[in-house]
C-alpha positions as CSV (number, residue, x, y, z in Angstrom):
1,M,-71.4,-3.9,-37.8
2,G,-68.1,-5.1,-37.3
3,R,-65.7,-6.1,-35.0
4,V,-65.3,-3.3,-32.8
5,A,-62.1,-2.2,-30.2
6,Y,-63.8,-0.4,-27.7
7,Q,-61.4,2.2,-25.8
8,T,-61.7,2.6,-22.2
9,A,-59.4,5.1,-21.6
10,G,-61.9,7.7,-23.3
11,L,-64.8,6.3,-21.1
12,L,-65.1,9.4,-18.9
13,A,-65.2,11.8,-21.6
14,L,-68.7,10.3,-22.3
15,V,-69.9,11.6,-19.3
16,V,-71.7,14.4,-20.0
17,L,-71.4,17.0,-17.3
18,T,-74.8,19.0,-16.1
19,A,-74.4,22.1,-14.7
20,C,-75.1,23.1,-11.1
21,S,-78.5,24.3,-10.8
22,G,-80.0,26.4,-7.5
23,V,-82.8,26.5,-5.6
24,T,-84.2,29.5,-3.5
25,D,-84.2,28.6,0.3
26,R,-87.4,30.7,2.6
27,A,-84.9,33.5,3.3
28,G,-85.0,34.2,-0.5
29,N,-80.9,32.9,-0.7
30,M,-79.7,31.1,-3.9
31,A,-78.8,27.6,-2.3
32,L,-76.9,25.1,-4.6
33,K,-78.2,21.5,-6.0
34,A,-76.1,18.8,-6.4
35,P,-76.5,17.8,-10.0
36,D,-77.4,14.0,-11.0
37,A,-74.7,11.5,-11.0
38,S,-73.9,10.9,-14.6
39,V,-73.0,7.2,-15.8
40,A,-71.2,6.2,-19.1
41,V,-70.8,2.4,-20.4
42,L,-69.1,0.5,-22.8
43,P,-70.1,-1.3,-25.2
44,V,-72.1,1.9,-25.8
45,D,-76.2,1.4,-25.9
46,K,-77.2,-1.2,-28.9
47,S,-73.7,-2.4,-30.3
48,A,-74.0,-5.3,-31.9
49,Q,-71.2,-8.2,-32.9
50,V,-69.2,-7.2,-29.6
51,P,-66.1,-9.3,-29.6
52,T,-66.9,-12.0,-26.4
53,D,-64.0,-10.6,-24.6
54,Q,-64.3,-7.0,-24.3
55,P,-64.7,-6.1,-20.9
56,V,-68.1,-4.3,-19.9
57,V,-66.7,-1.2,-18.1
58,V,-69.0,1.7,-16.3
59,A,-68.3,4.5,-14.9
60,V,-69.3,7.3,-13.1
61,R,-68.8,11.1,-12.7
62,G,-70.3,13.4,-9.9
63,G,-71.3,10.7,-7.5
64,T,-70.8,6.8,-6.9
65,L,-72.2,3.4,-7.9
66,K,-74.0,2.0,-6.0
67,S,-74.8,-1.5,-8.3
68,V,-73.9,-3.2,-11.6
69,T,-75.6,-5.8,-12.6
70,V,-74.6,-7.5,-16.5
71,R,-77.3,-10.2,-17.5
72,G,-77.3,-12.1,-20.9
73,D,-80.4,-14.0,-22.3
74,K,-78.6,-16.9,-23.0
75,A,-76.2,-17.1,-19.7
76,G,-76.2,-15.9,-16.4
77,A,-74.7,-12.6,-14.9
78,L,-71.1,-11.3,-16.1
79,P,-68.9,-10.9,-12.9
80,G,-67.0,-7.8,-11.9
81,T,-65.0,-5.9,-9.8
82,L,-65.7,-1.8,-8.2
83,S,-62.8,0.1,-7.9
84,G,-62.4,1.4,-4.4
85,D,-63.6,4.7,-4.9
86,R,-66.6,3.6,-6.4
87,T,-66.6,5.3,-9.7
88,R,-65.6,2.3,-11.7
89,W,-66.8,-1.0,-12.7
90,R,-65.2,-3.4,-15.0
91,S,-66.7,-7.1,-16.2
92,T,-64.1,-10.2,-14.9
93,G,-65.9,-12.8,-16.9
94,T,-66.3,-13.9,-20.3
95,A,-69.4,-13.1,-22.4
96,R,-71.3,-15.8,-24.3
97,P,-71.3,-15.8,-28.0
98,G,-74.7,-14.8,-29.8
99,A,-76.4,-13.5,-27.0
100,T,-77.9,-10.1,-25.8
101,Y,-76.8,-8.3,-22.6
102,T,-78.4,-5.7,-20.6
103,V,-76.3,-3.9,-18.3
104,T,-78.5,-1.9,-15.0
105,S,-76.6,0.4,-13.4
106,V,-77.3,2.4,-10.1
107,A,-75.6,5.5,-9.2
108,A,-75.8,8.2,-6.5
109,N,-74.8,11.9,-6.4
110,A,-73.4,13.9,-3.4
111,E,-76.9,14.4,-1.7
112,G,-77.8,10.5,-2.4
113,K,-80.3,11.1,-5.3
114,Q,-80.1,7.7,-7.5
115,T,-79.7,7.7,-11.1
116,K,-81.0,4.0,-12.9
117,Q,-79.5,3.3,-16.6
118,T,-80.3,0.3,-18.7
119,T,-77.8,-0.3,-21.6
120,T,-77.7,-3.2,-24.1
121,F,-75.4,-4.6,-26.5
122,S,-74.7,-7.9,-28.4
123,T,-72.1,-10.3,-29.0
124,A,-70.7,-12.0,-32.3
125,K,-72.0,-15.0,-33.1
126,A,-70.1,-18.6,-33.0
127,V,-69.7,-20.7,-36.3
128,T,-68.2,-23.6,-34.3
129,T,-66.9,-24.1,-30.5
130,F,-64.5,-25.9,-29.1
131,D,-64.1,-27.8,-25.6
132,V,-61.4,-29.5,-23.7
133,E,-61.3,-33.3,-25.0
134,R,-58.7,-34.6,-22.5
135,L,-57.3,-32.9,-19.2
136,T,-54.6,-34.7,-17.5
137,P,-54.2,-35.5,-14.4
138,N,-57.1,-36.8,-13.6
139,K,-58.8,-39.0,-10.8
140,D,-59.6,-41.9,-13.3
141,E,-56.1,-42.3,-15.1
142,T,-53.6,-41.2,-12.9
143,G,-55.3,-40.8,-9.3
144,D,-55.8,-37.8,-7.5
145,T,-52.3,-37.3,-5.7
146,V,-49.2,-37.5,-8.5
147,G,-45.7,-37.2,-8.5
148,V,-43.4,-34.6,-8.8
149,G,-42.5,-34.7,-12.4
150,M,-46.2,-34.6,-13.2
151,P,-47.3,-32.3,-16.6
152,I,-50.5,-30.5,-16.7
153,M,-51.8,-31.5,-20.1
154,I,-54.6,-30.3,-22.3
155,T,-55.9,-31.6,-25.3
156,F,-58.8,-29.4,-27.4
157,D,-60.9,-31.2,-29.7
158,Q,-60.4,-28.6,-32.3
159,P,-57.3,-26.8,-33.5
160,I,-56.7,-23.6,-31.5
161,T,-55.0,-20.7,-33.3
162,D,-55.6,-17.9,-30.9
163,R,-52.8,-19.5,-28.3
164,V,-52.5,-16.1,-26.6
165,A,-56.4,-16.1,-25.8
166,I,-56.0,-19.7,-24.2
167,E,-53.4,-19.3,-22.0
168,R,-54.4,-15.7,-20.6
169,N,-57.7,-17.7,-19.6
170,L,-56.3,-20.9,-18.0
171,T,-55.3,-20.5,-14.5
172,V,-53.0,-22.9,-12.5
173,R,-53.2,-22.3,-8.3
174,T,-51.0,-23.7,-5.8
175,S,-50.7,-24.2,-2.2
176,K,-47.0,-23.6,-2.4
177,P,-45.0,-21.0,-4.6
178,V,-44.4,-22.7,-8.3
179,E,-43.1,-20.8,-11.3
180,G,-44.2,-22.5,-14.2
181,A,-45.3,-22.0,-18.1
182,W,-47.6,-23.3,-20.5
183,H,-46.2,-25.0,-24.0
184,W,-47.8,-25.6,-27.2
185,F,-46.8,-28.9,-29.1
186,D,-49.4,-28.5,-31.8
187,D,-52.2,-26.5,-32.1
188,R,-54.7,-29.3,-30.3
189,H,-52.2,-29.9,-27.3
190,L,-51.0,-27.5,-24.5
191,D,-49.0,-28.7,-21.4
192,F,-48.0,-26.8,-18.0
193,R,-44.8,-27.9,-16.0
194,P,-42.9,-26.2,-13.2
195,K,-39.2,-24.5,-13.9
196,K,-38.2,-27.4,-11.2
197,Y,-40.5,-30.3,-9.9
198,W,-43.5,-29.6,-8.1
199,P,-42.6,-29.0,-4.1
200,A,-44.0,-32.3,-2.8
201,R,-47.3,-32.0,-1.2
202,T,-48.5,-29.2,-3.0
203,K,-52.2,-28.6,-3.8
204,V,-52.7,-27.9,-7.3
205,R,-56.0,-26.3,-9.2
206,V,-56.2,-26.3,-12.8
207,E,-59.2,-23.5,-13.8
208,A,-59.9,-23.2,-17.4
209,H,-62.1,-20.1,-18.4
210,F,-63.0,-20.7,-21.4
211,A,-66.7,-20.5,-21.9
212,G,-67.3,-17.6,-24.5
213,V,-63.1,-17.5,-25.3
214,H,-62.5,-16.4,-28.9
215,A,-59.8,-19.0,-29.8
216,G,-60.1,-18.9,-33.8
217,K,-62.1,-17.3,-36.7
218,G,-65.6,-18.0,-35.6
219,M,-64.9,-20.1,-32.7
220,Y,-65.6,-20.2,-29.3
221,G,-65.2,-22.0,-26.0
222,K,-68.0,-24.0,-25.0
223,R,-67.1,-24.5,-21.1
224,N,-65.5,-23.9,-18.1
225,L,-63.6,-26.6,-16.0
226,A,-61.6,-27.1,-13.2
227,V,-59.5,-30.1,-11.6
228,D,-58.0,-30.2,-8.7
229,F,-55.0,-32.4,-7.8
230,R,-52.1,-33.2,-5.3
231,I,-48.5,-33.5,-5.6
232,G,-47.5,-36.4,-3.4
233,R,-44.0,-37.1,-1.5
234,S,-41.0,-36.7,-3.9
235,Q,-40.0,-39.8,-5.1
236,I,-37.3,-40.0,-7.5
237,T,-35.3,-43.0,-9.4
238,K,-32.3,-42.9,-11.2
239,G,-29.9,-45.6,-12.4
240,T,-27.7,-46.1,-15.4
241,T,-27.3,-48.2,-18.4
242,H,-23.6,-48.6,-17.2
243,G,-23.8,-49.2,-13.0
244,H,-27.0,-51.5,-13.6
245,V,-28.8,-50.3,-10.8
246,L,-31.7,-48.4,-10.0
247,T,-31.9,-46.3,-6.7
248,V,-35.0,-44.8,-5.3
249,R,-35.1,-41.9,-3.3
250,R,-38.2,-40.7,-1.0
251,D,-37.9,-36.9,0.0
252,G,-33.7,-37.2,-0.4
253,K,-33.7,-40.5,1.4
254,K,-32.5,-43.6,-0.2
255,V,-35.2,-46.2,0.5
256,R,-34.7,-48.8,-2.4
257,V,-31.5,-50.3,-4.5
258,M,-32.4,-52.4,-6.9
259,P,-30.0,-54.4,-9.5
260,M,-31.5,-54.1,-13.3
261,S,-30.9,-55.2,-16.7
262,A,-31.3,-52.4,-19.5
263,G,-31.2,-52.5,-23.2
264,Q,-28.7,-54.8,-24.8
265,G,-28.6,-52.5,-27.9
266,G,-27.1,-53.8,-31.3
267,Q,-30.3,-52.0,-33.0
268,W,-31.4,-48.3,-32.4
269,K,-34.8,-49.9,-31.2
270,Y,-33.1,-52.2,-28.2
271,Y,-31.0,-49.4,-26.6
272,T,-33.1,-47.8,-23.3
273,T,-33.5,-44.6,-24.0
274,S,-31.3,-42.2,-21.8
275,G,-33.4,-39.1,-20.1
276,I,-35.9,-38.0,-17.6
277,H,-38.6,-40.3,-18.1
278,L,-41.8,-40.0,-16.1
279,A,-44.3,-43.1,-14.4
280,M,-47.1,-42.8,-17.1
281,S,-49.0,-45.9,-15.8
282,R,-49.0,-49.1,-14.0
283,E,-50.1,-52.0,-15.1
284,P,-50.3,-55.4,-13.3
285,V,-50.2,-57.1,-16.5
286,T,-49.0,-56.1,-20.2
287,I,-48.7,-58.1,-23.3
288,M,-45.3,-57.1,-24.8
289,T,-44.5,-58.0,-28.8
290,S,-41.3,-57.5,-30.5
291,P,-41.2,-53.9,-32.2
292,G,-41.5,-54.1,-35.9
293,I,-41.4,-57.8,-36.1
294,G,-44.0,-60.1,-37.2
295,P,-45.2,-63.5,-35.9
296,G,-42.8,-66.0,-37.8
297,S,-39.9,-64.2,-38.2
298,A,-36.7,-64.2,-36.2
299,G,-36.4,-62.3,-33.0
300,Y,-40.7,-62.5,-32.8
301,Y,-41.7,-62.6,-29.1
302,R,-45.2,-62.6,-27.6
303,L,-44.3,-62.2,-23.6
304,T,-47.0,-61.9,-21.0
305,V,-45.4,-59.4,-18.5
306,Y,-46.6,-58.1,-14.9
307,N,-46.1,-55.5,-12.8
308,T,-45.5,-52.8,-15.5
309,V,-44.4,-49.1,-15.0
310,R,-44.2,-47.4,-18.5
311,I,-42.2,-44.8,-18.7
312,S,-42.1,-43.8,-22.8
313,N,-44.3,-44.5,-26.0
314,S,-41.5,-46.4,-27.8
315,G,-42.7,-49.7,-25.4
316,E,-40.4,-48.9,-22.7
317,Y,-41.3,-49.9,-19.3
318,V,-39.6,-50.8,-15.7
319,H,-40.8,-54.8,-15.1
320,S,-40.6,-57.9,-13.7
321,A,-38.3,-60.1,-15.9
322,P,-37.6,-63.2,-14.0
323,W,-35.6,-64.9,-17.0
324,S,-33.2,-62.2,-16.9
325,V,-32.5,-62.4,-13.0
326,G,-28.5,-63.6,-13.3
327,S,-27.7,-60.7,-15.4
328,Q,-29.5,-58.0,-13.4
329,G,-26.7,-55.9,-11.9
330,H,-24.3,-57.2,-14.1
331,A,-25.1,-57.3,-17.9
332,N,-28.2,-55.6,-20.6
333,V,-29.7,-57.9,-22.0
334,S,-33.1,-56.7,-22.6
335,H,-34.9,-55.1,-26.0
336,G,-35.1,-52.2,-24.4
337,C,-37.0,-52.0,-21.1
338,V,-35.4,-51.8,-17.6
339,N,-36.0,-55.2,-16.3
340,I,-35.9,-56.1,-12.5
341,S,-36.4,-58.7,-10.3
342,P,-40.3,-59.9,-9.6
343,E,-39.9,-59.0,-6.1
344,N,-38.5,-55.5,-6.7
345,A,-40.9,-55.0,-9.3
346,A,-43.9,-55.6,-7.1
347,W,-42.6,-53.1,-4.9
348,F,-41.8,-50.8,-7.5
349,I,-45.2,-50.7,-8.9
350,K,-46.8,-50.4,-5.4
351,N,-44.6,-47.1,-4.2
352,T,-44.5,-45.6,-7.4
353,L,-46.9,-42.5,-8.7
354,I,-47.8,-41.4,-12.0
355,G,-45.6,-38.4,-12.6
356,D,-43.1,-39.9,-10.5
357,P,-39.5,-39.1,-12.4
358,I,-37.3,-42.1,-13.5
359,V,-34.2,-41.3,-14.6
360,I,-32.1,-43.3,-16.9
361,T,-28.3,-42.5,-18.0
362,G,-25.8,-43.7,-19.8
363,S,-27.3,-45.1,-23.2
364,P,-26.4,-43.4,-26.3
365,R,-30.3,-43.5,-27.2
366,K,-32.0,-39.9,-26.0
367,L,-35.5,-39.7,-24.8
368,E,-37.3,-37.4,-27.0
369,P,-39.4,-34.4,-25.4
370,T,-42.7,-35.8,-27.6
371,N,-41.8,-39.7,-26.6
372,G,-44.1,-40.3,-24.0
373,W,-43.9,-37.4,-20.9
374,G,-40.8,-36.3,-22.2
375,H,-41.3,-32.8,-20.8
376,W,-38.0,-32.7,-18.8
377,Q,-36.1,-33.3,-21.7
378,E,-36.3,-29.6,-22.6
379,S,-34.8,-27.0,-21.0
380,W,-36.6,-24.1,-19.2
381,K,-35.3,-22.1,-22.2
382,E,-36.5,-24.5,-24.8
383,W,-39.8,-24.7,-23.0
384,L,-40.3,-21.2,-23.3
385,K,-40.0,-20.6,-26.9
386,W,-43.2,-22.5,-27.3
387,S,-45.0,-20.9,-24.5
388,S,-47.2,-17.8,-25.6
389,L,-47.1,-15.7,-22.3
390,K,-43.5,-17.3,-21.3
391,G,-44.7,-18.6,-17.9
392,G,-44.4,-17.0,-14.3
393,P,-45.5,-17.9,-10.8
394,T,-48.7,-19.8,-10.0
395,L,-51.6,-18.0,-8.1
396,S,-52.4,-18.8,-4.6
397,F,-55.9,-20.5,-3.8
398,S,-56.7,-17.3,-1.7
399,S,-55.7,-14.8,-4.7
């Protein structure tokens, strides 16, 4: 039996109506007897190759549902919701591939007489499975508290072809209202960001309901997972390559002004990129080497640098540079990094959260959206072009 698209609209048409029967009371009068409740179930009994995302629907006529359970031989029970009038039940979970499920329903007619019904169906088998290889932010890499610019980034271990199914099974819950959207960078990388920066001090939970989700030909999700994190205070650092100063504002108030020296230019690789960068890592010690130049060549260098905050994947950091203190605040002399004094660098690494925005302007070289975490380089309209469901409000923790 091939893949079947079961239609729930005509479910009640499957319920066979039984005529009212009568009994005679002691006086010889005919008294009407309520018919038994009639139950219909989709998928129909003994269906095979049922898609894992096909909902189970149970409907009753001539009574109400007392209980419904859907239990698999290779998995636990499927959750579901019951209508307010208790005449319809619909599963809310995703079935597992290659499993046989038993649907047991109990209904009662108007007189309380109960009818029990049991049906079975089996789901399509998986040829392969997919899993989440990496989900950021996470406690080990970023800590539980991150900056207001932090994206949610998912890397899959297999290429995904059914992008809509993946987005439908992702939930972002927040303690404050947020509008956001998922964005595919390629078939293995899916990221989420708000339309605007996260509100400060927002609690966030990412729920991936991927177990059994169909994401490609014969490919199904291996497991569900959830990650909780928190948005910290709002800290945004801004600087210009012309003004040679970094200004740090926390919750709108200026907390630090730091003289800086940016990329000297001359060659394209020696310009600091302009754009909305995010703090990607905090590294007490970083070994820096000249880009594209090997040992023995003119311009080659290999430096041990302290108190560095990475802001791109093209080798840009905000870091301690005691050798350029005399130029900081006056001239651009670096090879592309943002140089600040040792004292300021020690303060900055201590007071920066992963995901804090660091905005640099004035350079002719623009930060690419795919250079590190350049997510905010795309306008909201551009971001939505690569979203299958086009975004919307997050859910609350109580919903």
